[in-house]
N, C-alpha and C positions, 0 to 999 in steps of 0.2 A: 131658431127656428118657429115658422109659423102654426101655431098650435093646431088650426085643419089639417097639417101634416102630420102631426103626432099618431094618429090611429091608423095611418096607411102602412100595407105593407112593404117589403122591401123592393121587390118588383113595381110597387106601386110608385113609390119612391123614386127609383131611374129613370121610370117612363115619363114622370113631373120633369125630372134633372134634364132628359132631352129634348123635352118640348122647348123647355126655356133657352136650352143649352145655344149661345150663339160661339162659331167658331170664325174669329175676326183675325186681322193683320195685328200683332205685338202692340201695345199701348206703347208711348214714347214713356218713359219712367225715368225717373230722378234717381242717382246714385253719389254719394259725397264721398264715398269710400277712395282716398289717393294711396295707390299701388307703387311701390317704388320702381323706377322704371331701368329695366335691362339696358346693355349697348344698345345705343341707336345706331340705324345701320344707313351707310349714306345714300341707297338708294330706295325709291317707294315701293312698299310691298305691292306683289300681283293684284291685280284684280281681275276676278272672269267675269267674261261676258254675260250677261242677261239677258236671259231668250224666254218667252211668254210660250207658258206650260199651263196649263190646266185642266182639270177632271172634277165630275163630280160625283161624289159617292153619297146615299141616303139624305140627299138634297144639302148637301155639304159640298163648298167647291173648296178643294184644294189646288194652290198657286202654288208653283214651284220652279220659281226661274233658272235655278242650275240643274233642272234634270237633265240637259244636256251632256253633264259631266259622265254620264252612264254610256258607256260607248255600245250601241245597239247591236254590234258583233260579239260581243262579251260569252264567252271567255278569253275570245283574240280580241285584243285591246290594240287597235290603229288607227282610229281616229286621228285627225294630224291636231284639230283645235285640242281634243284632251289632253294628247302626249303633250303639244307644247304648253298649256298650262301647268303640267305637271313639272316638266321640267323647269320652267321658272318657280314652281314652288321650292323645288328643290335648290336651284340656285341662290335664290335668297334665304335657303337655310344654310348653304354652306357660306354665303356672306357673314350669317350669322357665328356661325360656328368657327370658323377658319382663324380670326383673332382671338378665339378664345381655348386654341390648341392648348397652350400651356396649362392652364387648367384641365382641361379633356386628357391629356396625355399625364397627368401627376396623377388625376383617378383611375385612369387606365393601368397605370402602373401599380398603384395599390391593389386594386383588384386581382393584377394578374401577380401581384407578390404573395397574394392568399391564394393562389392555385399549386399543387404540384407540379411542378414541370415535367414529373412522370408521373401522373396518376395512373393506380393501378386499382382493379377491384378484388373485392374478398374472395379468392377461387370459389367454386361451388363444382359439385359432383353430379351427373346425370349419365346412367346408363354405361357406366364402365368406364367412363374418362373425367378428367378433372377439366374444369373449362375456367377461363378469365379474360378481360379484356385489361388492355392500358392505353393512355395517351403516350405517345414517345413525347421526349422533349420539343417545346416549339411546336408540334403539331396540332392541328383542328380538330383532327376525328381518330377515333378510336383504331386499335387492332386488336382483333380477336385470337385466341390459342386454347389448345388444347395438350393434352399429353394422356396416354393409356394408364390406369391405374395399375397395371399389372406391368409396368415397366415401361421405358420408354424415352424415347427424346418429345420434347414440348414444340409443337409446330404451330405455324402461323393457319390460319384458316379464311382467315379475311383482312384484308388492310383497307380501312374505310379511304386513307389518306392516298392509296395508288387510286382506288375507283373515282375519286374525287376529284383528281388531276384536271385541271384545264377547266375546271367547272365554279361560277360562281356561290352554289349552293347545291349541298348534298345532305340529306338525311335518311336516314336507315328505319324502318317500319319493324320489321321481322328478321332476325337472324334465328334460323333452325335446322337443326341437324337431323337426319332421318333416323328412326328406328334402328336400323342395320348399322348406323355409324358412317355411312358411304359416301352420303349426298349432303351437301350443304345447300340449302335455298333460302335467297335473301331477299328483300325487297328494299328500293330507292327511290326519291322523288329527288331529282335534279334540279328544279326550276322554282320549287316553294309551292307548287298547284297541289298537291297531296293526291295526285294520280300517280301510284306507285306502279314501277314496274319488277317483275320478280324475273331472277336469274338462277342457275341451277349450277354448283360445281363438284365434280367428284374428288372426295378429298382423298382416295387411294392413288391415284395419279395426279391430282392437283391442276387437271386438266377443267375449262370450262365449256359444259354442255353448250350444245345450241338449242336448250330451251329458253324462250324468252316470252314473257308474258306483259303485254300492257295497260293500261289502265284500270289498274285495280285497286283495292281499299289501303294494300298493304298486311292483311293479315293470309296468313296460310295455315294449312295443318296438314301434316303427312296421314298416310295409311298405314295400318299397322305392317302391312307389307314392305315399306319404302320406297314404291311403285308406283305410287300417286300421289298429289296432295290436291283440297281443296283451294279456292279461293275465290274473291267477290271482286266481279267488275263495278265499276262505278259507270252512272251514264253520264252522256254531254251534259249534264246540270250537275255534276258531281253527286249523285247519291247511288249508295251501294246497292244495287238491287239484284245482282244475279250470283248466285253461285255456282260454279263449274267445277268438274274433277279434272285435271291434266295428269296423262300417263307421261312418264318419262320417255324422252326420245320420241313424242310424238308431235307432228303440229299442232300451234292450239288450236286450229281451224277442227279438230277432229276432239277437243276436249265436250264431255257430257254435261249437260245442264243437270244440276240437282235440285236447286229451287229457287225461284223467280217472286220477288216482292211487287205486285204491280201496284200496292197502296203508295202513290207518291207522298204521304206524311209519316211512311216507316222506310226504317236504315235497317242491312242488316249488319250482324257482325259474327266471325267464328270463333269457336274456340273450342278447348277439349277438357275434358272432366280429370281430375287428378288422377283417377285409377289408371286412364289412357286407355278404356275401354271404347268411350263414346266421344263422337264429335257433337259440338252443340253448336246449331245454327239458330241465332236469337234474332228476331226482328222486331221493331216495335217504333214509337214513339219516344218522347222525352217520358210519358206519362205511364204507359201500358203497351203491353206486347204481348209477342207469346214464344215460346222456344221447342223444337224438332232436335229430337237426336239420333243420330245416325252410328252403329256400330263403326267403329276406325278398320275394324277389317272387313267391311263388306260395303264399299260407297255404291255397291249396286242396289242395296236394300230400298226400300221406301222411309223416308224419315219420318218420325214417331212423333207425333205433336202429344206434348203433356196437357197443354191448358190454352183454350183458346183466345183469341183478342175480345170477343164479345165479353169476357169476365170482366174486361178492363181494371185487370192489375198489373202493377209490376212485381216480376220475378226471376230469379236467376238459379241456377244448378248446379250441381257436383255430384259427385258419383263414388261410392266405395262398399263392398261388401254383398253386391246385389240389390242395391236400393240407391235411388236419387234422394238427396238433400236439399231440398228448398225455401228459399228466402222468399215470402213473399207478402206481400200487403194487402192481399185479398179480406183477413179478417181484423186486423190492428192494424192503425197508419202506421205505426213503428217498427211494423214487421214480425213475421213469425216464423218458425223452420217447420218444416212439415217433411215426411219421408213416405215414399211409396216403391215398390217393388218394382225393377226394372224390366220386368217381362208384362207387368200391367199398369205402366203408369200414369192413366188416365186421371184428371181431375176428381173425378170421383171418387175414389182410390186413396187420396192423400190424408195423411192423418198426423196432426199436431204434434211435434216431438218437444218444441220451445214456443210458448205462447207467447203473443204480442205483449207488450208491458209500456205503461206510460212513463216510465222511469229509464229503460233500458231502450234504446234505440240501435236494432240490430243493424248493421251496415255490410257485413259480410258472412259467408260461411264458407269454410274449407274443410272437406273430408280427407281426410289421411288413412292411413291401414291402422295407425293404433287409436287414434282420436278426432272427434271435430274442433275446429278452431272458430271461434267466432269472435266477430269483431263489432264493436258496439260504441256508443256514446252513453258516457253518462253525465248529467248536469254540463255538456258541453265538453266534456273531455274523453278521449280515446281510449278503450281499453281491451286487452285479450283475454277471453275465457275458453278454456281447455275445457272440453267434455269426453270423458272415455264412452265407447258404447255401453258400457252397464249402466251409465246414468251417473256416476260420479264427475263432478267439475270443481274445478276452482278458477281465480283469476290472476295473472302474472303481476306481482308488486314491482314499480319503477321507481328510479332514484329521487325524483322532483314532482313538485305537485303539479304545476302546469308544463305540461309536453306536449311531443305529438308521436305516436309509435302504432306501427302497422307492421303484418306481416309482409319481408322479404321475398327474396330469391330462393324458392321451396320448389325445385324442380323433379325433387324424389318422391314417389307414393309414401316410401316406408324411410325414414331416417331418424336417426337418433337425439334430434336435435329439430327448431324452430328457427330459424332466420328471421330477426328482428330487426325493421329499423325504425332507429330513436333520433330524437332530437329536441331543444327548446329555443325557446330564443337567446339563451344567451351557454347553450350546449351545441357545439357542432356535429354535424350529422355523424351518427354511431351504429354500426352492425353488432347487432349481438347475435348468439346461438345460444338460445334458449335450452339447455340440457334437460331431455325428460325425465330421465331418469334419478339427478339431486336435485331436479327443480330451481336450477340456479343459471344465472345468465353471465354468459361466458362472452367478453370483451372480444371483438374481434379487428375490430377497424373503428378509430375516431378520425373524422376529417382533419386533417394536418394542416395548422395555417403558419407555410413556410416564412412567413414577414413576421410572426410572432400574434399570440392573441392568450389574452390573460382571462377568463373567465371571471374570477373575483373581482374583475373592475366594473362587472356590469350587471344591471339589477332589471328583473323581468316582474310584473303583476298582473294580475288578472284583475281589471275593474268592471262594475256593471253600472251603465248608464239607466235612466227612466228615462223612454219614450213618449212621446206627449197622450200616448195612450194608455200608457199605465206599465206597457209592456218593460220587461228588463232586458237592456241589450248588453251581451257579453264585449269586455274589450281584452285585448293583449297587446300590453305597452313593453318597450324595453329602454334602457338609456343607461348611460355611463353613471358611476357611482360621482357622486360630486352636485347631480342633477338637482338645479333648485325650483322648487314648487312654486315658481312666483309669478308665472307669466311670462317670463324674461325671456326663454329659449324657445329655438323654430321646433316645428314640429313636423313629421312627415307622415300622413294620416291614408290608411289604405283601405280598400275593402274592394270583394267581387258581387254578393250579393244575386245570385241566379242559378235555375236548374237544380239545384240542390246541391251545390256543390261548396261545402263549406272550408272556409280557410281556416287551418291548421297554425299555431304558433311556432313556426320553423324557424329555424336559425339560416340569417343570410350575411355572407361574405360581405358581399359589394355594400349593406347597410351599415358597415360597422365605421365608411368611410363617412355617414351621416353621425353616426352616434360620435366617433371621437371628435368631431366637429362642434358636438354641442347639440345635435337633436336629439328628440326623442322619435320612437318609430312606433305607431301602433297599428292594430289591425282591428278596423269594426267587424263585428260578426254581424251583421244586419238580415235581416228576414229576407228571404228568398234563398239563402245556404241552408245547409243541415245542420248548423251546429246544437242546436237543442231539440232538432227532432226532426221526424217528418211533416210536421204540422209548421213548424217554424220556416220550411222549404213552400209551404203551401200559402202561408201568410205573406208571400212576397212574391205572387204571382198573379197573372190577370187582372180582375178589378182592384185587387189588393197590392198592385205592385208599387203603389205610393207608399206603402208603410217600408220599402226598402231606401227611396230617398229620404223619407223623414228620420228615418233610424240614423242615418250618415249623419243628417244634419243635429239630430238631439244629440248624439254620441259626441260632434264639434264642441258643441254649445254645454254639454257637459263639462268635456275636459279643459275648455276655458273657465268655465265656472270653480274648478276646483284645482285652479292654477299650475295647471300643466303646461299651458300653452295659452297666448291671448289674441283676439279675435285680429284676423288679418294676418296672422304669422304662423298659419298654416298651410303647407303646400299637400298635395294630394294627387294620387295618381290610381288607374285600373285599366285593366286591358279588357278588349272585346265587349262582353256584356257588364264587366266592371267598367270600360269606356262608357258606356251607355250611364252608368251611375253618375260617373264624373262629368258627363256633358247634362245630366239631370241639375245636380246640385249645383253647377255652374250656373245655369240660367236661372234656377230659385234661389240660391243665395250668393251672389258673386263678392258680396262684401266679406265672407268669413276667410277666403281664401287668398295668400301670397302667389301661387302658381298650379296650373293644372297641366297634369299629365295626360293625354288621351290617348291610349297605346289603341291600335288597331280598334276603334270606337266604333261599336254599335248605336249609334247616333240616330238614323233616318230609320227610326223604328215603325212609323205610319207608313213612308213608301213601300220599303221592304214588304212589308206583313201584306200590302196590295198588289204586291207582285209575285203570284202562285208560277210564273216561270223560273224563279231562283230555285236553286236547289233545297235550301235551306229553309224556305217560307213554308210548306206544308208543314213541316215535322216542327215546326217553332209555333204553329196556331194554338198548341195546347198551353204552351208556357204565356203567350201573349194575347193570345186572341185572334178572331178572325175577322179584321173590318171589310172583308169583301161580303159576309153573308151577314154580319151582326150589325145592325146601327149602334147598341151598346159598346161593343167592342170597340168602333171607330170610336166614337165619342171618348172613351177612357183612353185609349191610346195616344189621340190626339191632345189630350189634355197633359200628356208630359212628355213626349215625344221629343228630347232634346234639341234635334235642327228644326222642329214646327214651332218651338217655344221661345227662340232667341229674340231678343226684344232692343231694342235702341237704347242702351243704357253701357256702363261702365262696366266691363269685364277684367280679371286678373289677367296677369302674361298666361298663355297658353303654348306648349308643344303639343301637335298631333304626329300621329304614326302611321302608315300603311304601308302595305305590301300589293305591288300592281297586279299578284298572280293569286292573291287571297281569295279561297274558296268559301270560306266561314262568312269574313266581313269585306263585303266587296269594295276594292279602294276608293269607289265612288263615294262611300259614306265619309272617310276624313276626308275628301276632298272638298264634298257638297259643305261639311262643318266650316271647314275653313273658309269658302268663300262665301258663305253666308254671313260668317261671324264677321270677317272684313268688312262687308258691307253695312253691319248693323251696328256693330260694338261702337261706342261714344268718345272713348279712350286711346291713348295713343301708347297703352302698353305692347309690349312685344309679342306676335302671334306668329307662330312659325310650322310649317310642315315639313315631314322628314317622308318621303316616300319611296321605300326601295324598290324598285325598278328591274329586280330579279330574285325576288323571293315572294313571300305570303304571308300566311298569318303569325309564324313566328318568329319572323324577323333574319336575322343571318342565321345560318346553320353551324359554323364553326364554334369552338369553345371561347376561343379568343374574340371572334369576330362580334362575338355578341357581347363580350366585355366592354367592346369598343361602342356598341350601341349605348349599354348601360351609362357608359361614361359621359356621353354627349348628353343622356337625358338629366345624369346628377349635377353636371355642369350647368344645363338650363335651371334647374332645381336652386341651386347653392347661389348663381348670380341673384335669382329671383330676391334672396334674402341680403344681398349684399354681400357675400362671401365671394371671395376672388381667389383662394389657394385654400 
């Protein structure tokens, strides 16, 4: 660095960088890495038209010849040219995948063979009834049942398969029985747009009620008298903004507004405290917000604010024994637990119960009748701490050194056990009931693999890579015993790295098909998640976003140096913001990867953050920056936005996926990425896009339909490694 710059402040350095930064067309670079060819197709790949489109921001000219792929009538997509291009891409994908059907079918049968034909949940008790759900053999969706504890027959309360008949997509968000046990309200999405409808069923008569509410977020909360429920409407732009109270048997036009959020950067969420005494109306962005409480027995009461958004903190709330228990990062980045009387819950009255800690990252607090349960991460591993109301506490011990554990389904305020979900990269998903009296784990169910699985044949490790700035990045890795650490075997490397959503070392039934074919599977716990605490998240966002990409690349190079894999023999994948990570590391280091799968990828970051008409843009500015108002944010995003940094070089084989009804990552992001990549890349490696024309962000909705999607993606990956069976 120029010695004259060493004494400048960070803000001065940023200004110097901005003044001297030029945003130009990508340079033509050389790339001598040769990738193995996937099967050649008989027809030419689609080529999207290029139409002139330029705009100027902060003195920078932004050119986007594929801007036209955003249908101006969105969320309705009816532009003939757009539809024609998407259909051409789907036809091209079909030309690739149809000759590979034997491999796809083999993978699908492997995946299906690991599913219980009639999978059923562990039963749970709530309000005098025992509930469970199950998948009927060969069916895509769940059947929900209950029976009275006092005796009587088990009856079906909801069969999703019947509700989904004739629909290409069906997803249930809420299944909620009224406190008097008479009514069932459920919310469903039948096109992937995540605009949920609510219906009500009388469980005593079996009749479907006339009540029907459209365009909701899917969340609903019953009143204590079972005559009303709260729900949240979504705007035309898909922002949950208005809480209403619906009275059974009344037209929805008469529903009363309870709370409206007018800030376009805030979304509303509904919940209820464990005690059942209060409804929670939480509104906020990714980084801060506020919570209102409302007595569940009086929806006409005025919502009570606990702490205002002006404090700019993130917090959540539960309730027991006349007290609110609050997890908040107002005093420590890793959160504290505060308590306050429910009759005077304003911020000035909060008192610290558990102070924040550099070593213990508190991720959740749940209040039960007998004790508080604190979920936390210590050195990147999850643990569960129980704290009695008299202050005595202890931590639950688990059988493995590296695992994932958290609270499961615990619907009763007072119960003799805690239901816990547990798994590791070698241990299938397990349900324990932790017995409070004996302090022992009671196994209720472990995920069965009908086709056979022997955990002793697989091995998992926790590794640490040193990133270029000296930070230690954790890696979770699993492989089949007999794995040779000589760089000869292929690897699938995965990461997410955004929104403080840490990836845990979980078991994957589908990944067994890779491990059994000689792959290792690794998760890079990169910055942007919260695996090592809240600061780990802060260090991967805004102007520190490049840490996320650097971590992923540095993890790959560490694994290469340690002999777990060799350069060019790593296939990578990520979805949504993880797809943005895939796009960034693909354009930055295309030589490292054997193949790339970009699932519903958020790759057009700059254009999306410049479009405040999109529902997720204002709420995303605290995560990525606001390039409309800030020249610095514009320059930062432009420096890494995957779509804007595609260069004229050779790239590895790529498979891109999208959903035309996706409200989170709009369909044109994967479409524009594919179109521009075709126009720029200098190689002949296969690039395909699968656009679901009747689904959204989460692709196919049925359990077997999802497996078919997975089989296609795995087939692409295997073929890139020259594996055909």
